[in-house]
N, C-alpha and C positions, 0 to 999 in steps of 0.2 A: 476653584476648589475641586470641582468635578474633574477638571483636566488633571489636577495633581494626583487624585486617587486613580484615575485612569492610567496615568503614566506609571504609578507604583505597581499597578496590576500587571501592566505590560512588562515592566522590568522584572517582576517576580516570575512571570511565565518564561521570560527569556533566560533567567538564571536556572530555572528548572529544566528547560530544554538543553541548556549547555551542560548541566550536571548529569543528565541521563546518559549521554554518550560517554562521558568520562567514567561514570560508574560501570557502564557496560564494558569499557576498555579495561578497567581494573579487574573486573571479573574474568574477562578473557585472558588477561595476563596471568591471573592466578591459576586458571585452568591450564595454560601453557606450561606453567612451572611443574605440573605433574608430568613426569616422563613415563611413557609406556614402553616396556621392553617385551616384545613378543618372541618366544623361543619355542622351537620344535625339539622335543626330547624323546628318547626311546626308553627312558626309565625315570622314575620319580626322583632318584638321587641326582640326576643330571640337571634338574631345574635349579637355576641360580636364585639366591636370595636377593631382595632389593638392596642395592648398595647406597643409594642416596635417599634423603628424605623426600617424600612426594613421588617416589618411583613406584610404578605398578608393574609387576612381572606377570605376564600371561604365558603359561606354559602348556603347550599342547603335547600330550603324550601319545606317540604313534606306536603301533605294533612293531616289534623289532624285525619281523619278517619284511616289512615295507621299508627298511632302512635304505636300501640301494635302488628302490623303484622310483620311477618318475612320479611326482605328486599327482594325485587323482584328478585335480582340476586341469592338469596339462596333458593328460593321457589321450584325450580325444579332440579332434579338430574337424570342422566342416570345410576347411580350406581345400580348394581344388588341387593344390600342390601335394596334399597328403593322401590322395587317392592312390590305391595300388594299381600296378600296371594291368593286372588281370581284369579289374573293373573297367579301366579305360578301354582295353581291347574288347571287352564284352559290349560296351556301348557302341564302339565302332562297328562291331560285327553285325549289328542289326540296323544300321543306319539306312542302307540302300536296299533296293530289290534286285541288285545285280552284283556280279563279281563273286568273290569267294564266299562260300556258305549261303548263296542266294537261291540255289536250286533253280537256276534258269539256264537255258541253252546259250544265252549270250554272256560273254565275259569269261575270263580265265578262272578255273576252279569252281565253276557253278555246280558241278556234279557233287562236290563235297557237301554242299548245303542240302542236297537231296538225301544224302546219307545221314546227315544230322537230323533232318526231319523224320526219317524212318526210326532213328534211335529214340528221338523224343516221343514219337507215337508209340513205340514199343514200351517205353517206361510208363507212359500214361495208361496203356492197356493193362500193364502189370499192376499199377497202383489201384486199378478198379477191378481186378480179376477176382476169381472165386476164392483163391487163397487169402487174399486181403480181406474179403468179406467174411470168410470163416474166422480169421483172427479177430476181426472186429466183433463178431458174435460171441466169441470166447471171452474177449475183454469185457463186453457188456454183461455177460453172465457172471463173471468174476466180480465186477463192481456191484451188481445186484446182491450177490451173496455177501460181500463185505459190508454192504450198507446195513444189513440186519445182524451182523456178527456181534455187535455190542449188546443189542437187546437180547439175543440168544444167550450170550455169555452171562448176562445179569440174571436171566431166568434160571439158567443152570446153576449158578452160584446160590440163588435163593433156595432151589430144590435141595442142593447138597447141604446147606446150612440147616434146613428143616429136618433132614434125615439125621444129621448130627445131633440136633436138639432132642429128637425122639429117642435116639440111642442113649444119650446121657441121662434122660429122664428114666428110661427103663433100667439103666445101670444103677441109678440112685435108688429106685424102688427095690431092686434085687438086693442091694446092700443093706437097706433098712428092714427088709423082711426077715422074719426069724428063720433059722436054719431048720431043716427037717428034723423032727424029734425034739426040738426045743419047746414046742407048745405044751408038752406033757410035764415038763419039769416045774417044780414049785418055784415061786419067785425067790430071788436071793434075799436072805435075811442079813441085816447089818450085824456084824460081829461086835460084840462088846468086849472091851479091853478091861481086865481087872486091875 
């Protein structure tokens, strides 16, 4: 009897194990029946409506100015074949200590490197010269002045508003005050109608 219940338990577990993959396959087939249509459009009116039941339309609206541009994910590449010739020549230029642009007496064109070193040194001196320092001081002073401009403007605005309030209060007092010579007049009496 124990063997019979044990066999029933094993059989029910086997049926459950067989049923689980079948249920999973059915769910996967149901998911596959949903068709996803991905569209790139340049206007909302270009987005198509779903044509079949279970179809999902994903519409990405791109700026019209980018219509004829290479997609952004394809614009840059780190591939060595995509390096410009100027970059390749620049890497070759500094490989050795001899030859063209080397500033050495050995090798053809070594003198051109000395000229390049002089030019580079001149640009470095120019970048650290007095004029650059003077421009930097001007820029720092400008940034310092601009850093307090909002606070100064707020204080000035508050001062102007205070002056305007005082002016309006004085104007209201003057309007409500009696005119010269009106103090001596008797108060008006209500006229009675017959």
